[in-house]
C-alpha positions in Angstrom: 10.4 10.4 -26.2 9.5 10.2 -21.9 9.8 14.1 -22.0 7.5 15.0 -24.7 4.6 12.7 -22.8 5.3 14.1 -19.9 4.8 17.7 -21.3 1.7 16.3 -23.4 0.3 15.0 -19.9 0.9 18.3 -18.4 -0.5 20.3 -20.7 -3.8 18.0 -21.1 -4.1 18.0 -17.2 -3.8 22.1 -16.8 -6.1 22.4 -19.8 -9.0 20.1 -17.9 -8.3 22.3 -14.8 -10.8 24.2 -13.0 -10.1 28.2 -12.5 -9.5 28.1 -8.9 -6.9 25.2 -9.8 -5.1 27.3 -12.1 -5.3 30.2 -9.6 -3.4 27.9 -7.2 -1.0 26.7 -9.7 -0.1 30.2 -9.9 0.9 30.9 -6.8 3.1 28.1 -6.7 4.9 29.0 -9.9 7.5 31.7 -8.6 8.7 29.5 -5.9 9.0 26.6 -8.3 11.1 28.6 -10.9 13.3 30.3 -8.2 13.9 26.5 -7.2 14.4 24.9 -10.4 15.7 27.8 -13.1 15.8 27.0 -16.5 18.6 25.2 -17.4 19.1 24.8 -21.1 21.4 22.1 -22.8 22.2 21.0 -26.1 21.7 17.1 -26.5 21.1 14.7 -29.3 18.3 12.6 -29.2 17.2 9.6 -31.2 14.2 10.2 -33.4 11.6 8.1 -35.6 10.1 9.0 -39.0 8.0 6.2 -40.9 8.6 5.6 -44.9 6.6 3.6 -46.9 8.3 0.4 -48.1 6.3 -1.3 -51.4 6.0 -4.7 -50.7 6.1 -6.1 -54.2 1.9 -7.1 -54.2 -0.5 -4.9 -56.1 -4.2 -3.8 -55.0 -5.9 -3.6 -58.3 -9.5 -3.0 -59.2 -10.8 -2.7 -63.0 -13.6 -0.3 -64.2 -16.1 -0.1 -66.9 -16.9 2.5 -69.0 -19.7 1.5 -71.7 -17.0 -0.8 -74.3 -13.9 0.3 -72.4 -12.5 -1.6 -69.5 -9.7 -0.2 -67.2 -7.3 -1.6 -65.1 -6.0 0.5 -62.1 -3.3 -1.5 -59.6 -1.6 -0.1 -57.1 1.3 -0.3 -54.9 1.1 -2.2 -51.8 3.6 -0.6 -48.6 4.3 -1.7 -45.4 5.3 1.8 -42.9 8.9 1.2 -41.7 10.5 3.2 -39.0 13.9 4.9 -39.6 15.8 6.0 -36.3 17.7 9.6 -36.7 19.6 11.3 -34.7 18.4 15.4 -34.2 20.3 18.0 -32.1 17.7 19.7 -29.8 17.5 22.3 -26.9 15.7 21.2 -23.7 15.4 22.8 -20.3 16.8 19.9 -18.2 14.7 21.5 -15.1 11.4 21.5 -16.4 10.2 18.0 -15.6 11.1 18.7 -12.0 9.9 22.4 -12.0 6.6 21.0 -13.5 6.2 18.3 -10.7 7.0 20.6 -8.0 4.4 22.9 -9.0 1.6 20.3 -9.1 2.1 18.9 -6.0 2.1 22.3 -4.6 -1.0 23.1 -6.3 -2.5 19.6 -5.0 -1.7 20.5 -1.3 -2.8 23.8 -1.7 -5.8 22.7 -2.9 -6.3 20.0 0.0 -5.7 22.7 2.3 -8.5 24.8 0.5 -11.0 22.7 -0.8 -10.9 19.5 0.8 -9.5 18.0 -2.8 -6.6 17.6 -5.0 -8.4 19.1 -7.8 -9.7 22.5 -6.2 -13.3 21.4 -7.5 -16.0 23.3 -5.6 -18.8 21.8 -7.7 -19.2 18.8 -6.2 -23.3 18.3 -4.7 -22.9 16.4 -1.0 -26.9 16.4 -1.0 -28.8 14.6 -4.0 -31.1 16.6 -6.2 -35.2 15.4 -6.1 -35.4 13.2 -9.6 -37.6 14.8 -12.1 -38.0 11.7 -14.3 -41.3 9.1 -13.5 -38.3 5.9 -14.0 -36.4 5.0 -10.3 -32.9 6.9 -10.1 -30.0 4.9 -9.8 -28.5 3.8 -6.6 -26.2 6.1 -5.7 -23.4 6.5 -2.9 -23.4 10.2 -1.3 -20.8 11.8 0.8 -22.1 12.3 4.2 -23.6 15.5 4.9 -22.1 17.4 7.8 -24.5 18.0 10.6 -24.8 20.6 13.0 -23.4 20.1 16.5 -26.7 20.2 18.9 -24.5 19.5 22.4 -23.8 23.1 23.3 
């Protein structure tokens, strides 16, 4: 289960990544694949499925149709989780390889863009407000000033 959550999290993070971050990731992947090659193994995992068990109670409603009255009753159920074993093939190195790629990409982004996500669209200078109402106070990063002592 943890493995699936890790894969899902990495897919979600990659889906929101900038083009620059994906490019940097592409630079990191060959070395990560060389360091952590695919290692497929067959394992037995415990999984769960849901079944609905009747509680013995019913939910009934009555409908009138002119001279006729119809009562319909449906059983009320509750979910119950049943554990079962399933044989699956997994890549033992996938999680470590993904972490190595993410770490490499974050380091390259820090070197090249000054942040771990390779974001280049951050405004350092505030834009003038076009609305008549006062703008909320914001805290901005300092704008680099030219060195005048030459």
